[in-house]
C-alpha positions, 0 to 999 in steps of 0.5 A: 591374347587368349589366356593370361601370361604367367606374370601376376600383379603380386610379383610386381608389387613387392620389393625383393629381399636385399633391395636397398629401396629406402631413400633411393627415390630421394637420392635419385631425385637429388643426384640423378635428375637427368634420369626422369622418364628414363630407364637406364639398364646398361651399368655394365657398359658405363654406370652413371655419375651423381651430381654431387661428384661433379660438384665436389670435383669442380669445387676442388678445381676452382679452389686449388691450383694443380700444376704438372706433377713432374715439377717442384713448385708449390702447385706441382707438389700439391698435385703430386701429393694428391695423386699419391693420396689417391693411390693409397685410397685405391689400395684401401678400397681393395683391402690392401696396402702399398707393401703388397701392391703398386697402382699404375695409372693407365688410360683404361683397363685395355691399356692396363692389359696391353701393358702386362702383355708388353712387360711380362717376362715371356720366354719365347719358343726356340730357347734352351729353356721351356717356353712360356704360355699365355692362357686365357678363359674363352669367356674373356673380353676382347682386350684380354684375347687381344694380348695374344697378338703381342705374345705372338710377336714375342714368339709365345704360344697362346692357349684359349681355355674353357672352364671344363678344361681347367685341370686338377690332376695331381702329381703329373709333373716329373720330379726333375721338372718341378723346379722349372721357373719358366713364367706362364700367365693365366687370365680370367675375368672375376665376372663375365661381362656377358652373363654376369657369372662370377668365376671363383676367386679361389682359382688365383691361389689354386693356379699359383700353387699348382692345384689347378692348371690351364695346360700341362707344362712345367713352370711358374704360373702367374694370374691376371684377374680381369676385374673391370666388370666385377668391381663395378658392383662387388667388393674385391679383397686383394688381401685374401685373393692376391692376383698378380695383375688386376686391371680396372677402369674407374668409370665402371665404378663411378661413371666419371672420369672416363678414359682413366684406369689402373693396373694393380701389380703385385709387388712380388712380380714387379722386379721381373717386369721388362720395359723397353720404351721410356717416356717423360717422367720415367727416367732417373737419368738418360743420355740423348747421344748414347745408349744409356738409360736408368729408370726411376726407382718407383715402379709406378713412375717407371711405367707411367709414360708421360704426364698422367691425367692428373685432374682426372686422378684427383676426381677419383678421390671425390668418387670414393668419397661420394660413393661411400656417402651415398651407398655405404660401400660396395657390399651394400651395392652388391646386395642391392644390385643382385636383389634387382637382378634376382627379381627380374630374372625370376619374373623374366624366366617365367613369362610364357605365351599362351601356348606355353612357349617361353618369351625369352631365352636367358643365357646364364650359368647360374640360377641367380640364387647367390650374389657370390656367383652371379652379378647384376647382369641378365643376358637374353634374347626375346623369342616369338611364340614359335620359339624363333629369336627376335633380332636384338636390333628390333628389341633395342628399337622397341626399348628406345620407344619406351626410353629404356636403355639396353645393350645389344650385340656380343659385348666385346666377348665373342667367346661367351657369345659363341658358347651361349648362342651356339655360334661356331667358328665357321659361323663367325667367319661366314657372318663376316663374309655376309657383312656382319661386323662387331657393333653393327645392327645385323642381328639375324643371319639365316634366322640365327642370332648374331648377338643378344640383349643385355641389361645390368643394374647399378647402385642407383637402379630402382625397383621401378626400373626393373618393373618398367623393363618387365612391363615393356616385355609384357606389353610388346610380346604378350598382347592381343595383336601378337597373335596375328600372323605377320606380313611376309616379306614376299610380294603380296598382291592387294585384291578383293578376292578371299585371302588363303588362311596362311596369308591372313594379313588383316584382322578380317580377311574379307575386309581387304581394301579394294583399291590399289592406289590412293584416292585424290583426297588421300593424296591431297596437299597437306597444309604444312607441305609446300608444293613446287613445280619446276617448268621444264620439258625435254624437246621431242628429240630428247624424249626419243633419246630417253625412250631409246635408252630406257628400252635398251636397259630396262623392262617394265614389271607390270603384270599382264593385266596390271596398271602402270606403276607411276610416281605419286609424290616427290619430297625433299628434305633440305634440312636433315630431320626437318619437315618435307618440301613436296614438289611435283617436279624437281631437278636431280643432281649428282647427290640426289634431289637438288638440295635434299639434305644439304643442311643439318642442325647440330648441337653445341658440340657439332653433333647432328641432331635428329628427331630422335633427340629433338622431335620438334625438328619436324615442325621446322618447314624449309622450302626452296625458291630456285628463282630467288636462290634462297631457302625459306625457313618457317615455324609456328611462332617464329619469324621467317628467315632465309638462307642463300642457296649460293655455296659459301666458298670464301675464306670467311666460311668456317669449315668443320668436320662432322659425321652422319652415321658412319660417314665423315663429311665436311661442312660450314656454318651458316652464321649467327642469325640462323643459329639464334633462330634454331636455338630459340625454337628448340630451346637449346644451343644449336647451329645450322651447318651446310655440306661444304662444296667440293667436299662431298661424301662419296661411297664406292658403288659397283654398277654391273648393269647398263651404262653409267657415267661414274664408278662412285656415288656422291652423298649429301647428309643422308644416312644410307643412300641418295633416295628412299622409295616407298609404295602406296600399296605397302602403306595401305596394307600396313595401315590396315594392320595399324588400324586394328591396334589404334583407337584413332586410325592414322590417315594414309597421308600421315603414314606417308609423311612418317616414312619420310621418303623421297619418292612415293610410287603407286604399284599394284602389289604391296612390298613388290619394291623389295623384289626389284634390282633396278628401276627407271623413272623417265630418263633416270636410272636407279639401282635398288641397294637394299631395304630401309630398316626403320627406327623410332622416327616413324613413331613421331607425328610429323604435324605435331612432333608427338610420339606414338609407340604403336607404329614401330611395334605394329610394323615389327609385328606386321613384317615378321619381327623386322622393321623394314619398310621402303627401299634405298636407291642410288642414281645411275645417271645417263650420259646425256646433255639434257637436265635430269628431272624427276616428275610426279606422274612419271612411269616407273620401269622396274627390273626384278632381281636375278634377271626375272623375265617380266611381261611388258604391258600390252597397252598404255603409252610410256610417259617420259617427263625427263 
């Protein structure tokens, strides 16, 4: 890129003020060895636990017997006393005592908020007294906003409040209403989990005293301080800032245990709280045959239904001990994490393209100059040199290539997301209708962002973490290749004629490839890929039937002077994420290519392993022998093993439930022999499982064109669809772009393998497959269900298992900030009695979207291979 970025070595070379670097390197090596090679920047989501915490906790469990605290035996008494000690320790951490606050253990911050909504002494609409109000700052977590559902069920109005809407008008209340005692509740976060903004703790007293109020209504205000994000990196003094309710989650502070939180309740409001349900351990006495119940005196015991998670509570003691020992306390954590955020913000905010445009847009209410008003969170979107937002999903994919862990989306804070990104209420509803839901990877709709990227620091975060992140932004945005005009999504025909200036896709426009198809050499067999031919040919009458059916339902999409589109390669992947098995002809089942992704490798917890976690999976070579009815599995340095193709439907089959992406599937284990083979090869405990017969994953698939035999589509262990198709012309165009960025250009064959398609075609125009609605190949009909958004697997060399970050980065730059390549297909089987086969050399007959009229070729005989 012409010109140097505003990012000097000096700014990367000195530690920021307040940075507690000292012995951090040794601490990380001792306590967090799992962070080697990883830059973890999602501490606002969940911080990391140190090894010594687990050791202290497990040593405690090994050396003591902890029984149910609701009993009176020795082990139970030990548990009860330890729990009470932990309550005191929690109060001590927040600078208060049991005289002022009670600790109620919950399953997390969300459960604590729900408890407040259920127990608060609301006065509903329609009574003689003025009714209650639930007010909350719009910059609040989903779990706070969700309290309005319970409030509504009690006929209580909820009012969202923006910061500028908080009122400070004096003496507005008539004298006769100043003694009104109607309880109202106002909730706000001590720290925004979206931007890291710290809201004034002085609001607590201002709201309770009437100096500040959310809405003009007589009554008594109580304050809920959502402290979950704040207390993860800052000290909270409840002796000074006496909120009425403080919900927290402990994993935000310690990293472990998860699933445990607490509600700290000011004892002054405790007598007002109401409770209808009572569970085990909460009753002093009750009758089963009559409506009589008397609660226990202790408020904690009254509200902790059932047996608390006592072993996790015991872990908290070690959490406090270890945190103090490693860091010296929350004030030091606050200074250390803010120093990193301050430094990163200052560098990030000055990054410019050569044209002066900013590289990022930061969403913040502060200038990161004061740790009392800003936490260690930076929220932003990456921009291109024209100021357009690059989708957060693409940024996250790129970060993953560099082993940088960030958070993306709206972070369960729609209010802050709307405010900072300028998303209207109508936009939210339109985005939902467009298919976008919270937590998905739809990052741009009509060019506008649906969310952003968030990084956050923890006490074990280092200066090197900040540097690694900043260097990643510089390397991926401020590089020479980023000045090239990206490929357009529209169809571009490969040609040897000069390319107009506004469609320059290659480094030199006069060096465009003259071929529209791959040579035989480039498509030659790979030594690691097995070729298989299945001998089957339809009879002449069947061929005529196929042709008749095709001619009625599809027209070919060739240009008047174009060549036929044909299938050049067919691949199936019997074991998910393992090597391809190449064939020249293969049967098609109701889930796609027969035996395609019927098996997968899982870890000891039953979670699917892919090349993202285990790149060496690509070195496992499965092949299918239809005559012997076996799958042969090979890998270098390993004995060859085989697995029967016969489905195990006997009682000895261990049926288990697994998930592939969002799809839930039934599977069964393939036995100890294969488990041992994969465990030895991968160097970790794992097993081979197979999709269970008659328990296939299916998705509803509406077909609006042409005849079809089914209304739902059955899937194997695939992520999205039955088939993935790529186009050789598109590969050629991408190859030119990648070659300009690499010292050693990738071969066509290697690129094809990286994209792991089932069907490879040779069409005249690059990316024209994205314009198709349906295609027919021989007797088979397919519906194009959408583009394939690529992940970091395409960066893995399928011959060696080595990663190369450049491929995904090149694809993103080439496709205009997206990583789409190839299209997903669903099979629309013809209602016929003959077998369905897919063959290399078969003609591909597409139908364009929106019924675009396409000329049939003037000559060339249609080839039907069945």
